[in-house]
N, C-alpha and C positions, 0 to 999 in steps of 0.2 A: 504494500500500500504506500501511497505517496504522502503520508501524513507529515513527514519531516519538512516538506517543501510547501505546505499550504500557507497562504498569508494568514497572519494571526486573526485579523478581523475581516471576515468576508461572509456574505450570505450565501450559503450553499443549500440547494433545494431541488426537489423534483419539480420541473416546471415546463410549461409550453409557451407558445407565443401570447396566450391570453390568460393563463392561470398559473397559480403556484400551489403546491400541496403542503399543508401543515398538519401537525398531529396534536391530538388531545386525547386524554383518557378519562373516562367517566364510569360511574356505577352503571350497571346494566339498565336500570330504569330510565336513565337519560340516554345512554349510548345506543341501546337497542332501537328505540323509536326514532332517534336521529338518523341512524343508518337506514332504517326502513323508509322514512318519509323524506329524507334529504333536507331536513331542517330540524332545529332543536325543538323539543316539546315544550309545552307551557311550563313544566316544572323547572326548566333551565332558567337560572336567575340572571337576567340581563343587567341588573343593577350592580352585580359583582364584577370585579376585574377578571377577565378571562385571559389566560396565557396560551399563545399558540407557538408551536415549535416546528421549524422547517426540517429539523434533523430527526430522522427515525431513531437513530441510536441514542440520541439524548432523551427522546421520549421513553425509550426502553429503560434507560437508567432511572428516569423519574418514576416510572410506574412499575419497575421490577418485572419487565416483560409481561405486564398485565396481571401480575399476581398480588399487587398491593390492594388493600381494602379501599373501596371507593374508586378504583382505577382499573377495574377488571375488563372494561370494554375500550379497546384502542381504536380510535377513529382516524382515518386519513381524510382530511377535509380539503377539497379542491376549491380555492377561492380566486376571485377575480384579481388579476395581476395589478390593475390600476388601483383597486381598493387597498391591496397590501402596500403598494407604494405610497398611497395617501397616508396610511397609518405611519409609515416610516418618516415621511416628511413632517408629520405633526407630532412626532414622538420626542420624548425627553429621556435622557439616560436615567436609570433608576437609582443611581448613586452619584454623589457629588464628586466632581473632578475640578479642582481649582483652575487649571489651565483652560478649561472649556467654559466654566460657568461664572468666573469671577467670584463674587461673594456667595456664601452659603444661602443667604436669604433670597437672593435672586434665583438661585437654583430651586429652592423650595416653592417659590411663586410659580416658576415655570412648570414644575412637577405637578402642582395642584391644577394648573390650567390645561395641561396637555391631555388629550384624549387617549394617548398611547404612551407606553414607556418601553425602553429597550434595556435588556440585560444580556451580558455576554458571559457564558459559562464554558468551562473546558469541554470540548467535544469528546466523545467517547468511542472506544474501539469495541470489538465484539465481546470482549470480557467486561465491558462497561468501565474500563480503566480510563483515567483522563489522558487526553492528548494535548500537545503543546498549543494547538490552535483553538479558537473559540467558536462556540455555537450560539447563534442568535436566539433569544426568546423575546417575543413581542407581546406585551400586555395591553389589552384593549379595555377601555372603560368608557362610560357615558356614550357620547356620539359614536365613537369607534366601535364599541360593543354592539350598539344598535345596528349600525351599518353592516357589521360582520354578520349578524344573525339574519337580517332582513334583506340585504342587498348583495353581499359579496359571495355568499356560498353558492357554488355551482353544483357540487355533488359531495356526498358523504359515504364513505365505505368503511365497513367494520373490518379492520385488519388484525383483529385479535388472533385468528387462526395462523396468519403469517408470523406474528410475533412468537406464538407458541412453537411453530415449526422451526424457526431460526434458533430460538433458545434451545430446543432439543438437540439441534446439530452442534451448537456451541458446547453443550454439556457432553456430547459424544465426541468432542474434539475434532469434529469434521468442519474445520474453520473455512476451508475453501468452498465447500458446499454451502455453508451458512452465508458467506460473503456474496456468493452468486445469487442469493435470493433477496439481498438488500435492495431497496428502491434506489434507482440511480439519481444521485444528488450532484448537480453541477453548479458552478458559480452562477449566481443570479445577479444580473446587472443592476446596480444602484448608482445613481449619480454620486461622484466623489464629494460634492458639497454637502449632500445629505449624510453620507457616511462619516464625513469629517466631524459632524456635530454629535455623532453617536459612538465614535470610537473612544475607548478608555484612554 
């Protein structure tokens, strides 16, 4: 794998000309209807911040391959590319960086007003060990969460069986076979001026 040569801060995802795929994990009462109907059910709380992750393996790290309580249903959610970019353009870093934000009070104001926030966490390998480069997480609240739920979602797929299959291959030490099943995640083009505000 080419992990050593990846840029530290880069959005990598499965994407097409018009969509990008992100991952979330929910309890079955939410995840099942979402996958069946292609939209979140009424029980989905839109007033909460919702975090979407373009990295399949980071999602696996977060949900324990779909084994953690409340995260048993892993969803691949295809969203509108322009909606995702809108969220990035209107996002604030989730933590304070003096070189980017000036004083802490200004950052807190920006964080309160921004409908989206960005966090960078170490990307993961098949063993879910951290890698040197970072994986994007995008938190959506308020207007961004509403747009996500009502406008941006193109399709929702339950990929829990895929997660279980890959996890089984990893446990059997069949890493090449496991890697062959991973979704293909390529660099996702984002304007430098947008990323410059969001890099740590």
